[in-house]
C-alpha positions as CSV (number, residue, x, y, z in Angstrom):
1,M,-21.5,-35.5,-16.8
2,I,-21.8,-34.2,-13.2
3,R,-18.2,-33.4,-12.7
4,I,-18.1,-31.6,-15.5
5,A,-21.2,-29.9,-15.0
6,W,-19.7,-29.2,-11.9
7,Y,-16.8,-27.6,-13.6
8,T,-18.9,-25.3,-15.7
9,A,-20.8,-23.8,-12.8
10,L,-17.7,-23.3,-11.0
11,V,-16.0,-21.4,-14.5
12,L,-19.6,-19.3,-14.3
13,I,-19.1,-18.5,-11.4
14,T,-15.4,-17.1,-11.5
15,L,-16.0,-14.9,-14.3
16,T,-19.2,-14.1,-13.1
17,V,-17.3,-12.3,-9.8
18,L,-14.6,-11.5,-12.2
19,V,-16.8,-9.2,-14.2
20,L,-18.6,-7.8,-10.7
21,L,-15.3,-6.7,-9.8
22,W,-14.3,-5.1,-13.0
23,Q,-18.3,-3.1,-12.9
24,F,-17.3,-2.4,-9.3
25,S,-13.4,-1.8,-8.8
26,S,-14.1,2.0,-7.8
27,A,-16.5,1.4,-4.9
28,I,-14.2,-2.0,-4.1
29,I,-10.7,0.0,-3.8
30,L,-12.7,2.1,-1.9
31,F,-13.7,0.6,0.4
32,F,-10.2,-1.2,0.4
33,L,-8.6,2.2,1.1
34,S,-11.2,3.0,3.4
35,L,-10.4,-0.6,5.3
36,V,-6.2,0.1,5.0
37,L,-6.8,3.5,7.0
38,A,-8.7,2.3,9.5
39,A,-6.2,-0.8,9.9
40,A,-3.1,2.3,9.9
41,F,-4.9,3.7,13.0
42,R,-5.9,1.4,14.7
43,P,-2.5,1.2,17.2
44,F,-3.1,4.9,17.8
45,I,-6.8,4.1,18.9
46,N,-6.0,0.9,21.0
47,K,-3.4,3.1,22.8
48,L,-5.6,6.1,23.9
49,I,-8.3,3.2,25.4
50,K,-5.7,1.4,27.3
51,H,-4.8,4.6,29.0
52,N,-8.5,4.6,29.9
53,V,-9.3,7.2,27.2
54,S,-12.9,6.4,25.7
55,K,-13.5,5.4,21.8
56,S,-15.0,8.0,21.2
57,I,-12.5,11.0,22.2
58,A,-9.4,8.5,20.8
59,L,-11.0,9.0,17.3
60,I,-11.7,12.0,17.4
61,L,-7.8,12.6,18.8
62,T,-6.4,9.9,16.3
63,F,-8.7,11.7,13.3
64,G,-8.4,15.1,14.5
65,L,-4.6,15.2,14.3
66,F,-4.3,13.4,10.5
67,F,-6.4,16.6,9.4
68,L,-4.7,19.1,11.8
69,I,-1.5,17.6,9.7
70,L,-3.0,17.2,6.8
71,F,-4.0,20.7,6.8
72,V,-0.8,22.8,8.1
73,L,1.2,21.0,5.3
74,M,-1.6,22.3,2.5
75,F,-1.9,25.6,4.2
76,S,2.2,26.0,4.2
77,A,2.8,24.6,0.6
78,G,-0.2,24.6,-1.1
79,G,0.5,28.0,-2.3
80,Q,3.5,27.5,-3.4
81,I,2.9,25.0,-5.5
82,I,0.6,26.8,-7.3
83,Q,3.7,29.5,-8.0
84,D,5.9,26.7,-8.8
85,I,3.3,25.5,-11.4
86,Q,2.8,28.7,-13.2
87,K,6.5,29.6,-12.9
88,L,6.9,25.9,-14.1
89,T,4.2,26.6,-17.2
90,D,6.0,30.4,-18.2
91,H,9.2,28.6,-18.0
92,S,8.0,25.5,-20.3
93,F,7.1,28.2,-22.8
94,V,9.7,30.0,-23.0
95,G,12.1,26.8,-23.0
96,Y,10.1,25.3,-26.2
97,E,10.4,28.4,-27.9
98,E,14.3,28.9,-27.0
99,L,14.6,25.0,-28.2
100,K,12.6,25.5,-31.6
101,D,14.6,28.1,-32.7
102,K,17.8,26.7,-32.0
103,W,16.7,23.6,-34.1
104,L,15.2,25.6,-36.9
105,T,18.5,27.7,-37.1
106,G,20.8,24.7,-36.7
107,E,23.0,22.5,-38.7
108,N,21.0,19.2,-38.3
109,S,18.4,18.7,-40.8
110,L,17.1,16.4,-39.1
111,L,16.3,19.2,-35.8
112,N,15.1,20.7,-38.3
113,G,12.9,18.9,-40.2
114,F,11.3,17.9,-37.1
115,A,11.4,22.0,-35.7
116,Q,9.2,22.7,-38.5
117,Q,6.5,20.2,-37.7
118,L,6.3,21.7,-35.1
119,P,3.6,24.6,-34.1
120,N,4.2,28.1,-33.1
121,P,5.1,28.9,-29.7
122,K,3.1,32.0,-29.9
123,D,0.0,29.4,-31.6
124,L,0.1,27.3,-29.2
125,N,0.3,30.0,-26.7
126,S,-2.5,31.4,-28.1
127,A,-4.5,28.2,-28.4
128,I,-4.4,27.6,-24.7
129,T,-5.2,31.4,-24.0
130,G,-7.7,32.8,-25.1
131,E,-8.7,32.1,-28.9
132,R,-10.3,29.2,-28.2
133,S,-11.9,30.1,-25.0
134,P,-14.7,27.9,-25.0
135,E,-12.7,24.7,-25.2
136,I,-10.2,25.7,-22.7
137,F,-13.6,26.4,-20.5
138,L,-15.0,23.1,-20.8
139,R,-11.2,21.8,-20.4
140,V,-10.6,23.7,-17.0
141,L,-14.3,22.5,-15.9
142,G,-13.6,18.8,-16.6
143,T,-10.3,19.8,-14.7
144,A,-12.5,20.9,-11.5
145,Q,-14.4,18.1,-12.0
146,G,-12.2,15.8,-11.8
147,V,-10.8,17.7,-8.9
148,F,-13.9,18.0,-6.7
149,D,-14.5,13.9,-7.8
150,F,-11.3,13.5,-5.7
151,F,-12.1,15.8,-3.0
152,A,-15.5,13.4,-3.1
153,R,-13.4,10.1,-2.8
154,V,-10.7,11.0,0.0
155,V,-13.8,11.7,2.0
156,I,-15.5,8.8,1.6
157,V,-12.6,7.2,2.2
158,V,-12.2,8.6,5.8
159,V,-15.7,8.6,6.4
160,L,-15.3,4.7,6.1
161,S,-12.1,4.5,8.1
162,I,-14.2,5.9,11.1
163,Y,-16.9,4.1,10.2
164,W,-14.8,0.7,10.5
165,S,-12.7,2.2,13.4
166,T,-15.9,2.8,15.8
167,D,-17.9,-0.5,14.5
168,H,-14.8,-2.5,13.4
169,I,-16.0,-5.5,16.0
170,R,-19.7,-6.2,14.9
171,F,-18.0,-5.6,10.6
172,E,-16.3,-9.2,11.9
173,R,-18.3,-10.7,13.1
174,L,-21.0,-10.3,10.1
175,W,-18.4,-11.5,7.3
176,L,-17.4,-13.8,9.7
177,S,-20.7,-15.0,10.3
178,L,-21.0,-15.9,6.1
179,L,-18.3,-18.9,6.8
180,P,-18.4,-22.1,7.7
181,V,-17.8,-22.7,11.2
182,E,-15.2,-24.8,11.0
183,S,-13.0,-22.1,9.2
184,R,-14.1,-18.9,11.3
185,A,-10.9,-19.1,13.5
186,R,-8.3,-19.6,10.6
187,A,-10.5,-17.2,8.8
188,R,-10.1,-14.7,11.5
189,N,-5.9,-14.8,12.3
190,I,-5.7,-14.5,8.4
191,W,-7.9,-11.0,8.6
192,F,-6.5,-9.8,12.0
193,A,-2.5,-10.5,10.4
194,I,-3.6,-8.7,7.4
195,E,-5.0,-5.9,9.2
196,E,-1.6,-5.7,11.1
197,G,1.0,-6.5,8.6
198,V,-0.8,-3.7,6.1
199,G,-1.4,-0.9,8.9
200,A,1.9,-1.3,10.1
201,F,3.2,-1.0,6.0
202,I,0.9,2.1,5.7
203,R,2.2,4.2,8.9
204,R,5.9,2.9,8.2
205,E,5.5,4.6,4.1
206,G,3.0,7.7,5.7
207,M,5.7,9.0,8.0
208,M,8.9,7.8,6.2
209,S,7.0,9.8,3.0
210,L,6.7,12.9,5.4
211,I,9.7,12.8,6.8
212,S,11.5,13.0,3.6
213,G,9.3,15.2,2.1
214,V,10.3,18.0,4.9
215,L,13.9,17.4,4.3
216,L,14.5,17.5,0.8
217,W,12.2,20.6,1.0
218,L,14.5,22.3,3.5
219,G,17.2,21.5,1.9
220,Y,16.4,21.9,-2.0
221,I,15.3,25.8,-0.3
222,S,18.7,25.9,0.9
223,L,20.5,24.6,-2.3
224,G,18.2,27.9,-4.1
225,I,16.6,24.7,-6.1
226,E,13.9,26.0,-8.2
227,Y,10.1,24.4,-7.7
228,A,11.6,23.2,-4.6
229,T,8.1,22.7,-3.1
230,L,7.0,20.9,-6.3
231,L,10.5,18.8,-6.6
232,A,9.7,18.2,-2.6
233,V,6.1,17.0,-2.6
234,F,6.4,15.3,-5.7
235,G,9.1,13.6,-4.0
236,A,7.2,12.6,-1.4
237,I,4.6,10.8,-3.0
238,V,6.7,9.0,-6.0
239,R,8.7,7.9,-2.7
240,L,6.4,5.1,-2.3
241,I,7.2,3.8,-5.6
242,P,9.6,0.4,-5.7
243,W,12.5,1.1,-7.8
244,L,11.5,3.2,-9.6
245,G,10.1,6.0,-7.6
246,A,13.9,6.3,-6.3
247,V,15.4,7.0,-9.5
248,M,13.1,10.0,-10.6
249,L,13.6,11.7,-7.2
250,V,17.3,11.5,-7.7
251,F,16.9,12.3,-11.4
252,L,14.4,14.9,-11.1
253,P,15.9,17.3,-9.2
254,L,19.1,16.8,-11.5
255,I,17.1,18.3,-13.9
256,A,15.9,21.4,-12.0
257,G,19.6,22.1,-10.9
258,S,20.5,22.0,-14.3
259,S,19.2,25.4,-15.0
260,Y,21.9,26.9,-12.1
261,G,24.5,24.5,-13.8
262,L,26.3,21.6,-13.3
263,W,27.4,21.5,-9.8
264,A,24.3,22.7,-8.7
265,A,22.7,19.8,-10.7
266,V,25.0,17.4,-8.7
267,A,24.6,18.8,-4.9
268,A,20.7,18.4,-5.7
269,S,20.8,15.3,-6.7
270,G,23.3,13.8,-4.3
271,F,21.4,15.5,-1.4
272,T,18.0,14.1,-2.6
273,L,20.2,10.2,-2.7
274,I,21.6,10.7,0.9
275,V,18.9,11.8,2.5
276,L,16.9,8.3,0.7
277,V,20.2,6.4,2.4
278,L,20.4,8.2,5.3
279,L,17.2,7.9,6.2
280,E,16.6,4.4,5.0
281,V,19.4,3.2,7.1
282,I,19.1,5.2,10.8
283,V,15.0,5.8,10.5
284,G,13.4,3.2,8.5
285,N,15.5,0.1,10.1
286,K,15.9,1.5,13.6
287,I,12.2,3.0,14.4
288,F,10.1,1.4,11.3
289,P,11.9,-1.4,10.8
290,R,11.0,-3.0,7.1
291,S,8.9,-6.5,6.4
292,R,10.8,-8.9,3.7
293,Y,8.1,-8.5,0.7
294,S,8.9,-10.7,-2.5
295,S,10.5,-8.4,-5.1
296,I,8.2,-10.0,-8.2
297,L,5.2,-9.6,-6.9
298,L,5.8,-5.7,-6.1
299,M,6.9,-6.0,-9.7
300,V,3.9,-7.5,-11.2
301,T,1.6,-5.4,-8.9
302,V,2.9,-2.2,-9.9
303,I,3.4,-2.9,-13.4
304,I,-0.8,-3.9,-13.4
305,L,-2.0,-1.0,-11.1
306,A,-0.1,1.6,-13.2
307,E,-1.3,0.4,-16.2
308,S,-4.6,0.6,-15.6
309,Y,-4.3,3.6,-12.7
310,G,-1.1,5.1,-13.6
311,L,0.8,7.3,-10.8
312,I,-1.7,6.7,-7.8
313,G,-2.2,2.6,-8.8
314,A,1.4,3.0,-8.7
315,V,1.9,4.5,-5.1
316,F,-0.8,1.8,-4.3
317,A,0.0,-0.9,-5.6
318,P,2.6,-2.0,-2.4
319,V,-0.4,-2.3,0.0
320,L,-1.6,-4.4,-2.7
321,A,1.4,-6.6,-2.9
322,V,1.8,-7.0,0.9
323,T,-1.5,-7.7,1.3
324,I,-1.5,-11.0,-1.3
325,Q,1.6,-11.9,0.2
326,I,0.4,-12.2,4.2
327,L,-3.2,-13.6,2.5
328,G,-0.7,-16.0,0.7
329,K,1.6,-17.3,3.5
330,K,-1.7,-17.6,5.8
331,L,-3.4,-19.7,3.5
332,I,-0.3,-21.9,2.2
333,P,0.8,-24.9,4.3
334,I,4.1,-24.4,5.4
335,H,6.1,-27.4,4.7
336,I,8.2,-29.0,7.9
337,S,12.0,-28.0,8.0
338,A,14.7,-31.0,8.2
339,E,15.1,-29.4,11.7
340,S,12.4,-30.0,13.1
341,E,11.1,-33.1,15.1
342,D,10.1,-36.4,12.5
343,T,7.0,-37.6,13.7
344,S,7.6,-40.6,15.1
345,E,9.3,-38.5,18.4
346,K,6.4,-36.2,18.2
347,L,4.0,-39.5,18.8
348,A,6.6,-41.0,21.6
349,K,5.7,-37.6,23.1
350,I,2.2,-37.4,22.3
351,E,2.5,-41.6,23.9
352,I,4.4,-40.3,27.1
353,K,1.6,-37.4,27.7
354,M,-1.6,-39.7,26.7
355,D,0.1,-42.0,29.8
356,K,-0.1,-38.8,32.0
357,V,-4.0,-38.0,31.0
358,K,-5.1,-41.5,31.6
359,Q,-2.8,-42.0,35.3
360,M,-4.6,-38.3,36.5
361,I,-8.6,-39.8,35.4
362,I,-7.5,-43.3,37.0
363,E,-6.5,-40.9,40.6
364,E,-9.8,-38.5,40.2
365,P,-12.8,-39.4,43.1
366,H,-15.0,-39.6,39.7
367,K,-17.8,-43.0,40.4
368,D,-18.3,-43.7,36.6
369,K,-14.4,-43.3,34.1
370,S,-15.8,-45.8,31.7
371,Y,-16.8,-43.2,28.5
372,T,-13.5,-41.6,29.8
373,L,-11.5,-43.8,30.1
374,N,-12.8,-45.3,26.6
375,M,-11.8,-42.1,24.5
376,V,-8.4,-42.8,26.1
377,S,-8.2,-46.3,24.8
378,R,-9.6,-45.5,21.0
379,L,-6.6,-42.3,20.9
380,E,-3.8,-45.2,22.4
381,N,-5.2,-47.2,18.7
382,L,-4.9,-44.4,16.8
383,I,-1.4,-43.7,18.1
384,Q,-0.1,-47.6,17.6
385,R,-1.6,-47.4,14.2
386,A,0.3,-44.2,13.7
387,H,3.5,-46.6,14.7
388,T,3.0,-49.1,12.3
389,I,1.9,-46.5,9.3
390,L,4.9,-45.1,9.8
391,Q,6.5,-48.8,10.2
392,Q,5.6,-50.3,6.7
393,K,7.3,-46.8,5.4
């Protein structure tokens, strides 16, 4: 009866925790991202502190450089991205009208019937631009609110990451104090391993995406590809998605370059593939070596987060997968390999060490050695019992 009550309480507690996680998922995600950002910047801050730079100055220099790079990228690419989006919208309307006329005048009855069900291009244009202005105003207002909400969340993440970088020792002591004393050392080691592994992953993928975005932008401009800036920025983002990102990164320039002919499309797609391969082989392996992560775990996390949060979820899914894998390695006991020493050899080495310790105790000029020798005797008895158990097996 007591066991049934215990299992019932455990199930209820688990369900309560899951409900709370679901209700406060947005806050938990912001909290997690702030810890990830702080972990990515911590090595740079610690390196500056080792060079006799105060912690406050190190924080200002690190985050200041980050914001400077971000501002330069937004200033140099923001206007061109807006122009590319406007141009893409105009070309989409023109292409939609031409495609509908082609299907209506064609001999394929299936495409002809499908084209008749499509809205008129003029009606579609008027619905978006002018005749339904109240709905358009509400839509624009909703978009502006979404953009403001996104930047507000970014500011929250950055502010929290600065706080964790400033006072992370006190935060670690606080949450470690909630655990039993015997579990704190292991929890601290797990925390440090996750922080180091996730931080290294963020630094690697962030730098690789930044370099790939710049190289793709320069290459697309040299090839005269339309929407060069938009394609480069989008490519730098989707590159973070395992497997699917590389396919999208190669496929989209193929479509954009097709307006200039087959060879232009092949050249744009081939250039993208060459950049990805060379970047991974040269920069990735020599400067930012990749750690091995579970492909199944990456795939599962990408599917789950993409289903819940779309493209943003798919981009941040690898970070969660890395965290789960490091946590699993630290929590799951590692089995002793066949090449390791067997238990009897370890016991023999322990016996030799115990003999040395006993001899040192006897030779030390202390008056009362009975308590220490008694402890040594107990340890010797335990070793003998271990030998007996091994012989019985």
